[in-house]
SERO-4910 file (N, C-alpha, C, O; in steps of 0.05 Angstrom, whole numbers):
BEGIN
 pado doro    nc1    nc2    nc3   cac1   cac2   cac3    cc1    cc2    cc3    oc1    oc2    oc3
  Met    A     17    -24      0      0      0      0     17     25      0     12     44    -15
  Asn    A     38     25     17     57     48     18     71     53     -8     75     75    -17
  Asn    A     78     30    -22     91     33    -48     72     46    -68     81     62    -84
  Lys    A     47     39    -67     27     51    -86     25     81    -81     23     96    -99
  Ile    A     24     88    -55     22    117    -48     46    132    -58     44    154    -69
  Met    A     70    120    -54     94    133    -63     95    136    -93    104    157   -104
  Ile    A     86    115   -107     86    116   -137     66    138   -146     71    153   -165
  Tyr    A     43    139   -132     23    159   -139     34    187   -136     30    204   -153
  Lys    A     47    192   -113     58    218   -107     80    225   -128     81    248   -137
  Phe    A     96    206   -135    117    210   -155    106    218   -182    115    237   -195
  Leu    A     85    203   -190     72    209   -216     59    236   -216     59    251   -236
  Lys    A     46    243   -193     33    269   -191     53    292   -193     48    311   -207
  Gln    A     75    289   -179     96    310   -179    108    312   -207    114    334   -217
  Thr    A    112    289   -220    123    289   -247    104    304   -267    113    319   -284
  Cys    A     78    298   -264     58    311   -282     58    342   -278     57    357   -297
  Ile    A     60    350   -252     60    379   -247     84    392   -259     83    414   -270
  Leu    A    107    379   -256    132    390   -267    131    392   -298    140    411   -309
  Leu    A    119    371   -310    117    371   -339     99    394   -349    104    407   -369
  Ile    A     76    397   -335     57    419   -342     70    446   -339     68    463   -357
  Phe    A     84    450   -317     98    475   -312    119    481   -334    121    503   -344
  Ser    A    134    460   -341    155    463   -362    142    470   -388    153    486   -403
  Phe    A    119    458   -394    105    463   -420     96    492   -421     99    505   -441
  Val    A     84    502   -399     74    529   -398     97    549   -401     95    568   -416
  Leu    A    119    544   -387    142    561   -388    154    562   -417    161    583   -427
  Phe    A    155    538   -429    166    537   -457    147    551   -476    156    565   -494
  Ser    A    121    549   -471    102    563   -489    104    593   -487    104    607   -507
  Cys    A    108    603   -462    111    632   -458    136    642   -472    136    662   -485
  Asn    A    158    627   -468    183    636   -481    181    634   -511    192    651   -525
  Ser    A    167    614   -521    164    612   -550    147    635   -561    154    645   -583
  Asn    A    126    643   -547    110    665   -556    126    690   -557    123    706   -576
  Gln    A    143    695   -537    160    719   -537    179    718   -561    182    738   -575
  Asn    A    192    696   -565    212    694   -586    200    694   -614    213    702   -633
  Asp    A    175    685   -616    162    684   -642    148    710   -650    136    712   -672
  Phe    A    149    730   -633    135    755   -638    145    768   -664    169    770   -669
  Lys    A    125    777   -679    131    792   -704    115    818   -703     91    818   -700
  Ile    A    129    840   -706    116    866   -706     99    869   -731    105    858   -752
  Lys    A     77    884   -729     59    889   -752     56    919   -757     60    936   -740
  Gln    A     49    924   -782     44    952   -790     23    964   -772      1    953   -767
  Gly    A     29    988   -761     10   1002   -744     12    995   -715     -3   1007   -699
  Asp    A     29    977   -707     33    971   -678     43    996   -664     58   1012   -675
  Leu    A     33   1000   -640     42   1023   -623     65   1014   -605     63    993   -592
  Leu    A     86   1029   -605    109   1023   -589    111   1044   -566    118   1067   -571
  Phe    A    105   1035   -542    106   1052   -519    133   1048   -505    143   1026   -503
  Gln    A    144   1070   -496    172   1069   -487    176   1086   -462    165   1108   -459
  Asn    A    192   1075   -444    201   1091   -421    228   1103   -430    248   1089   -430
  Thr    A    228   1128   -438    250   1139   -453    274   1147   -435    295   1153   -446
  Gly    A    270   1149   -409    293   1157   -393    285   1166   -365    262   1163   -357
  Thr    A    304   1177   -351    300   1185   -323    308   1214   -318    311   1222   -295
  Asp    A    311   1229   -340    317   1257   -335    293   1272   -324    271   1260   -321
  Glu    A    296   1297   -317    276   1312   -302    249   1313   -317    228   1309   -305
  Ile    A    250   1319   -343    226   1322   -359    212   1295   -364    188   1293   -363
  Asp    A    228   1274   -369    216   1248   -372    201   1240   -347    179   1230   -349
  Asn    A    213   1244   -324    200   1238   -299    176   1256   -295    155   1247   -284
  Ala    A    178   1281   -303    155   1299   -299    132   1290   -316    109   1291   -306
  Ile    A    137   1281   -340    115   1271   -357    101   1248   -344     77   1246   -344
  Lys    A    117   1229   -334    106   1205   -322     91   1212   -296     71   1200   -289
  Asn    A    102   1232   -281     89   1239   -256     62   1251   -259     44   1246   -243
  Val    A     58   1267   -280     32   1280   -283     13   1264   -301    -10   1271   -304
  Thr    A     22   1242   -312      5   1226   -329      2   1197   -320    -10   1181   -333
  Ala    A     13   1190   -297     13   1163   -287    -16   1152   -285    -34   1166   -277
  Thr    A    -19   1127   -292    -45   1113   -291    -41   1088   -274    -21   1084   -261
  Ser    A    -62   1072   -274    -62   1047   -259    -47   1025   -274    -45   1002   -264
  Leu    A    -36   1031   -297    -21   1011   -313      3   1002   -297     14   1017   -281
  Ser    A     12    977   -302     35    967   -288     61    982   -296     80    983   -281
  Lys    A     60    994   -320     83   1010   -329     72   1038   -337     49   1041   -344
  Asn    A     90   1057   -335     83   1084   -343    103   1094   -364    127   1089   -362
  Tyr    A     92   1107   -384    108   1113   -408    111   1144   -412     94   1159   -403
  Ser    A    132   1151   -426    136   1179   -433    138   1183   -463    143   1206   -472
  His    A    135   1162   -479    138   1165   -508    122   1143   -522    119   1121   -512
  Val    A    113   1149   -546     99   1130   -563    105   1135   -592    107   1159   -600
  Gly    A    108   1114   -608    111   1116   -637     94   1095   -650     82   1078   -636
  Ile    A     95   1094   -677     78   1074   -691     96   1060   -712    111   1073   -727
  Ala    A     93   1034   -713    110   1017   -731    101   1019   -760     77   1020   -766
  Met    A    121   1020   -778    115   1020   -807    137   1005   -821    160   1004   -812
  Gln    A    130    993   -844    149    978   -860    154    992   -886    136   1002   -899
  Lys    A    180    994   -893    188   1007   -918    211    991   -930    231    986   -917
  Asp    A    207    983   -955    227    967   -969    236    943   -953    260    936   -951
  Glu    A    216    929   -941    220    905   -925    237    910   -899    247    891   -887
  Lys    A    239    935   -892    253    942   -867    233    956   -848    214    969   -857
  Trp    A    238    953   -822    219    964   -802    229    991   -791    253    993   -785
  Phe    A    211   1010   -788    217   1036   -777    195   1043   -756    174   1029   -754
  Val    A    200   1064   -741    180   1074   -723    176   1104   -730    194   1120   -729
  Leu    A    151   1110   -737    144   1138   -742    140   1151   -715    123   1142   -699
  Glu    A    154   1173   -710    152   1185   -683    159   1215   -685    170   1224   -705
  Ala    A    151   1229   -664    159   1257   -661    176   1259   -636    168   1253   -614
  Ile    A    201   1268   -640    220   1270   -618    234   1297   -618    236   1310   -639
  Pro    A    243   1306   -595    257   1332   -593    281   1333   -612    294   1312   -617
  Lys    A    287   1356   -621    309   1363   -639    305   1353   -668    312   1367   -687
  Glu    A    293   1330   -671    290   1319   -698    261   1323   -709    258   1323   -734
  Gly    A    242   1327   -692    214   1330   -702    203   1303   -710    210   1282   -699
  Ile    A    186   1303   -730    174   1278   -740    194   1264   -758    205   1276   -776
  Cys    A    200   1239   -752    220   1224   -766    213   1194   -767    195   1185   -753
  Gln    A    226   1180   -785    222   1151   -786    249   1138   -776    269   1139   -790
  Thr    A    248   1127   -753    271   1116   -739    273   1086   -744    253   1072   -740
  Pro    A    296   1076   -753    299   1047   -755    291   1033   -729    298   1042   -707
  Leu    A    276   1011   -731    266    998   -707    288    990   -688    285    994   -664
  Lys    A    310    980   -698    332    972   -681    343    996   -665    349    994   -641
  Lys    A    345   1019   -678    355   1043   -665    335   1052   -643    343   1060   -621
  Phe    A    309   1050   -650    288   1057   -630    290   1039   -606    289   1049   -583
  Leu    A    293   1013   -610    294    994   -587    319    997   -570    319    992   -546
  Asn    A    341   1006   -583    366   1010   -569    368   1036   -554    388   1041   -540
  Arg    A    348   1053   -558    350   1080   -547    352   1080   -516    368   1096   -505
  Asn    A    337   1064   -503    337   1064   -474    333   1035   -464    312   1023   -469
  Lys    A    353   1025   -450    352    997   -441    354    996   -410    363   1015   -397
  Asn    A    344    974   -399    346    971   -370    374    959   -363    391    956   -380
  Lys    A    378    954   -338    404    945   -329    411    917   -339    434    908   -338
  Phe    A    391    903   -350    396    876   -362    400    878   -392    400    858   -406
  Asn    A    403    903   -403    407    908   -431    383    900   -448    385    892   -471
  Lys    A    359    902   -436    334    897   -450    320    924   -456    319    942   -439
  Ser    A    309    926   -480    295    951   -488    270    955   -471    253    937   -468
  Gln    A    267    979   -460    243    986   -445    221    995   -463    213   1018   -463
  Thr    A    212    976   -480    192    982   -500    170    961   -499    176    937   -498
  Thr    A    145    970   -500    123    951   -499    106    957   -524    102    980   -532
  Val    A     96    935   -537     81    938   -562     51    932   -557     44    913   -544
  Ala    A     35    949   -569      6    946   -568     -5    946   -596      6    958   -614
  Arg    A    -28    932   -600    -40    929   -626    -69    939   -625    -84    932   -607
  Leu    A    -76    955   -645   -103    965   -647   -123    943   -653   -116    923   -666
  Asp    A   -148    946   -643   -169    927   -649   -173    924   -679   -165    941   -695
  Lys    A   -185    902   -687   -190    895   -715   -205    918   -729   -201    923   -753
  Tyr    A   -223    931   -715   -240    953   -726   -222    974   -739   -230    986   -759
  Tyr    A   -199    979   -727   -182   1002   -736   -161    994   -756   -147   1011   -767
  Gln    A   -158    969   -762   -137    960   -780   -140    973   -808   -119    980   -820
  Pro    A   -164    976   -819   -166    989   -846   -157   1018   -846   -152   1029   -868
  Tyr    A   -154   1030   -823   -146   1058   -822   -116   1062   -820   -106   1085   -821
  Ile    A   -102   1041   -816    -73   1043   -810    -57   1054   -834    -39   1070   -831
  Ser    A    -64   1045   -858    -48   1054   -882    -50   1084   -885    -30   1097   -891
  Lys    A    -74   1096   -882    -76   1125   -884    -63   1139   -860    -52   1161   -863
  Ala    A    -63   1126   -837    -49   1137   -814    -19   1140   -820     -7   1160   -813
  Ile    A     -8   1119   -832     21   1119   -838     26   1141   -859     46   1156   -856
  Val    A      9   1144   -879     13   1165   -899     12   1193   -886     28   1210   -893
  Tyr    A     -6   1197   -867     -7   1222   -853     19   1229   -839     29   1252   -841
  Gly    A     32   1209   -827     57   1214   -814     80   1219   -833     96   1237   -829
  Ile    A     81   1203   -855    102   1206   -875    100   1234   -888    121   1246   -894
  Glu    A     76   1243   -893     73   1269   -906     83   1292   -888     88   1314   -898
  Arg    A     86   1286   -863     95   1307   -844    123   1303   -833    131   1315   -813
  Leu    A    139   1285   -847    166   1281   -839    182   1308   -838    178   1325   -856
  Asn    A    198   1311   -818    215   1335   -814    199   1359   -803    210   1381   -799
  Thr    A    173   1355   -797    158   1376   -783    169   1379   -755    176   1359   -742
  Pro    A    172   1403   -745    184   1408   -719    170   1394   -696    146   1389   -697
  Tyr    A    185   1388   -675    174   1377   -651    160   1399   -635    170   1421   -633
  Asp    A    138   1393   -623    122   1412   -607    131   1411   -578    119   1396   -562
  Asp    A    151   1426   -571    161   1425   -543    145   1442   -524    151   1443   -500
  Ile    A    124   1455   -534    106   1471   -517     81   1454   -511     65   1461   -493
  Phe    A     77   1433   -526     54   1415   -522     27   1429   -527      8   1425   -512
  Leu    A     26   1444   -549      1   1457   -557    -13   1439   -578      0   1423   -590
  Trp    A    -38   1443   -581    -54   1425   -598    -59   1437   -626    -59   1422   -646
  Asp    A    -62   1463   -628    -70   1475   -653    -48   1492   -665    -51   1516   -670
  Asp    A    -25   1479   -670     -3   1493   -684      8   1475   -705     -3   1454   -711
  Asp    A     30   1482   -717     42   1467   -739     64   1448   -730     81   1440   -747
  Ser    A     65   1441   -705     85   1422   -695     71   1400   -680     47   1403   -673
  Tyr    A     86   1379   -674     73   1356   -661     91   1345   -639    115   1344   -641
  Tyr    A     78   1337   -617     92   1320   -597     83   1291   -602     65   1286   -617
  Cys    A     96   1272   -589     94   1244   -597     65   1233   -598     57   1222   -618
  Ser    A     51   1236   -576     24   1225   -575      4   1241   -591    -16   1231   -601
  Glu    A     10   1267   -595     -7   1284   -612     -6   1273   -641    -26   1272   -655
  Leu    A     18   1266   -650     21   1256   -677      5   1230   -681    -10   1228   -700
  Val    A      8   1211   -662     -7   1186   -665    -37   1190   -664    -52   1178   -679
  Tyr    A    -46   1208   -646    -74   1214   -644    -85   1225   -670   -106   1216   -680
  Lys    A    -71   1244   -682    -81   1257   -706    -78   1239   -731    -92   1244   -751
  Met    A    -61   1219   -729    -60   1200   -752    -87   1187   -756    -95   1179   -778
  Phe    A   -103   1184   -734   -129   1171   -736   -152   1192   -735   -172   1188   -749
  Ser    A   -149   1212   -719   -172   1231   -716   -177   1247   -741   -199   1258   -744
  Thr    A   -157   1250   -759   -161   1265   -783   -174   1248   -805   -179   1258   -827
  Gln    A   -179   1223   -800   -192   1205   -819   -222   1206   -815   -232   1218   -796
  Asn    A   -236   1192   -833   -265   1191   -831   -274   1170   -810   -288   1151   -817
  Ile    A   -267   1176   -786   -275   1159   -763   -294   1176   -746   -287   1199   -739
  Pro    A   -317   1165   -739   -335   1180   -721   -321   1190   -696   -304   1175   -685
  Thr    A   -327   1214   -688   -313   1226   -665   -313   1208   -640   -293   1206   -626
  Asp    A   -336   1195   -636   -338   1178   -612   -325   1151   -615   -326   1134   -597
  Ser    A   -313   1146   -639   -300   1121   -645   -270   1123   -648   -256   1103   -654
  Ile    A   -259   1147   -645   -230   1151   -647   -218   1134   -625   -227   1134   -602
  Pro    A   -197   1118   -631   -187   1098   -612   -174   1110   -587   -170   1096   -567
  Phe    A   -168   1136   -587   -155   1148   -564   -171   1172   -554   -186   1184   -569
  Leu    A   -166   1179   -529   -180   1201   -516   -161   1225   -514   -137   1223   -516
  Thr    A   -174   1249   -511   -159   1272   -503   -171   1282   -477   -193   1274   -470
  His    A   -156   1298   -462   -167   1310   -438   -151   1335   -431   -129   1339   -442
  Pro    A   -161   1352   -413   -146   1376   -406   -120   1368   -393   -119   1352   -374
  Met    A    -98   1378   -404    -72   1372   -393    -67   1386   -367    -76   1408   -363
  Thr    A    -52   1373   -350    -44   1386   -325    -14   1383   -321     -2   1363   -328
  Phe    A     -2   1403   -310     27   1403   -304     31   1407   -274     52   1416   -265
  Asn    A     10   1402   -259     10   1406   -230     16   1380   -215     13   1358   -226
  Asp    A     26   1383   -191     31   1359   -174      5   1352   -159    -16   1364   -164
  Ser    A      7   1334   -141    -17   1324   -126    -30   1345   -109    -53   1343   -100
  Thr    A    -15   1367   -103    -26   1388    -86    -39   1410   -103    -50   1429    -92
  Gly    A    -38   1407   -130    -50   1427   -147    -31   1450   -155    -40   1468   -168
  Asn    A     -6   1448   -147     13   1469   -154     30   1460   -177     36   1436   -180
  Pro    A     39   1479   -194     56   1472   -217     81   1458   -207     94   1467   -188
  Met    A     89   1436   -221    114   1422   -213    138   1440   -220    138   1451   -242
  Pro    A    157   1442   -202    180   1459   -207    194   1454   -234    204   1472   -247
  Ser    A    196   1428   -241    209   1422   -267    195   1434   -290    208   1443   -309
  Trp    A    168   1435   -289    153   1447   -311    155   1477   -310    155   1490   -331
  Val    A    156   1489   -286    159   1518   -284    185   1526   -298    185   1546   -313
  Thr    A    206   1512   -292    232   1518   -304    231   1513   -334    242   1529   -350
  Tyr    A    219   1491   -342    217   1483   -371    205   1505   -387    216   1513   -408
  Tyr    A    182   1516   -378    168   1536   -394    180   1564   -391    179   1580   -409
  Lys    A    193   1569   -368    206   1594   -364    229   1598   -384    233   1619   -395
  Thr    A    244   1576   -388    267   1578   -406    258   1581   -435    274   1589   -452
  Arg    A    233   1575   -441    222   1578   -468    204   1603   -470    191   1607   -491
  Asn    A    203   1619   -449    187   1644   -449    158   1639   -456    146   1654   -471
  Gln    A    148   1617   -446    120   1609   -451    105   1604   -425    117   1593   -406
  Pro    A     79   1610   -425     63   1604   -401     58   1574   -401     56   1561   -422
  Ile    A     55   1562   -378     47   1534   -376     19   1531   -386      0   1544   -377
  Pro    A     15   1513   -406    -12   1510   -418    -31   1492   -402    -43   1473   -412
  Glu    A    -33   1499   -376    -50   1484   -358    -79   1484   -368    -91   1505   -374
  Gly    A    -91   1460   -369   -120   1457   -377   -125   1456   -406   -148   1452   -414
  Ile    A   -105   1460   -423   -109   1459   -452   -112   1429   -460    -99   1412   -449
  Glu    A   -130   1425   -480   -136   1398   -489   -111   1385   -501    -95   1398   -515
  Gly    A   -107   1359   -495    -84   1345   -506    -85   1315   -499   -106   1305   -490
  Thr    A    -63   1302   -503    -62   1273   -497    -33   1267   -488    -16   1285   -487
  Asn    A    -29   1242   -481     -2   1234   -472      0   1204   -475    -20   1190   -478
  Pro    A     25   1193   -474     28   1164   -478     13   1146   -459      2   1126   -467
  Asn    A     12   1154   -433     -3   1137   -414    -33   1137   -419    -46   1116   -415
  Leu    A    -44   1159   -428    -72   1160   -434    -78   1142   -458    -98   1127   -458
  Met    A    -60   1142   -478    -63   1124   -501    -61   1095   -492    -76   1077   -502
  Ala    A    -41   1089   -474    -37   1062   -466    -61   1050   -451    -64   1026   -449
  Ser    A    -78   1067   -440   -101   1058   -425   -126   1055   -442   -148   1049   -432
  Ser    A   -123   1059   -469   -145   1057   -487   -157   1028   -487   -141   1009   -488
  Pro    A   -183   1025   -486   -195    999   -488   -194    987   -516   -202    964   -520
  His    A   -185   1003   -536   -184    994   -564   -157    983   -572   -153    978   -596
  Ile    A   -139    979   -553   -114    967   -559   -109    943   -541   -120    941   -519
  Lys    A    -91    925   -550    -83    902   -534    -53    900   -534    -41    901   -555
  Phe    A    -41    898   -511    -12    895   -509     -5    867   -517    -15    847   -507
  Val    A     14    865   -536     21    839   -548     50    831   -544     57    808   -549
  His    A     67    849   -535     95    842   -531    109    862   -513    103    886   -514
  Asp    A    128    851   -498    144    868   -481    173    860   -486    182    838   -479
  Tyr    A    189    878   -497    217    872   -504    234    867   -479    255    856   -481
  Glu    A    225    877   -456    240    872   -432    239    843   -423    256    834   -408
  Asn    A    219    828   -434    216    800   -426    229    780   -446    226    756   -443
  Glu    A    242    791   -466    254    773   -486    278    758   -474    291    742   -488
***
């Protein structure tokens, strides 16, 4: 009887180990088999300098990660790029490898997460890409205004879709009044300095968007995290 119990326990433990190994192998296979697609959104933690942290501090959500940058994947001549709006360069198409290497964690993994729009929005992606390409070399909007001739990162992605024939209430991303205040309702010192050096008033309450607001959209699904590769 004792031998039967021991055999039963051994078989049970073996089965559990095999199941665990299979699940682990499947997860690793899914990560390694990932292929980026046209129109994928690449959310990035771009750094830890004062403004990057300020962006994350005033836009933080309940997401497990908080982001300070977003771009959109595009393929050209069988090579992958990211359409994005970044300081100094404005709107540009950055090689995917360069984008992923921009900011890595201590384990040399890219701090980039990929999200994919729902099936409903897939037919709009080609025109969204054209919108971005037509605006290459347009200046970066370092004042974060909405109605001018320059773009910040999430503004570009938002307008790639909002300028198409999509019903207003069906645009995949939201806008809301921007705030540059801390939890006490006072302007964050980093933002006070930022706008003072540019001789501009802080655009508190002006309509806009940000990477974290986009990342919380119910119309996207996160499909890959390069930090887990």
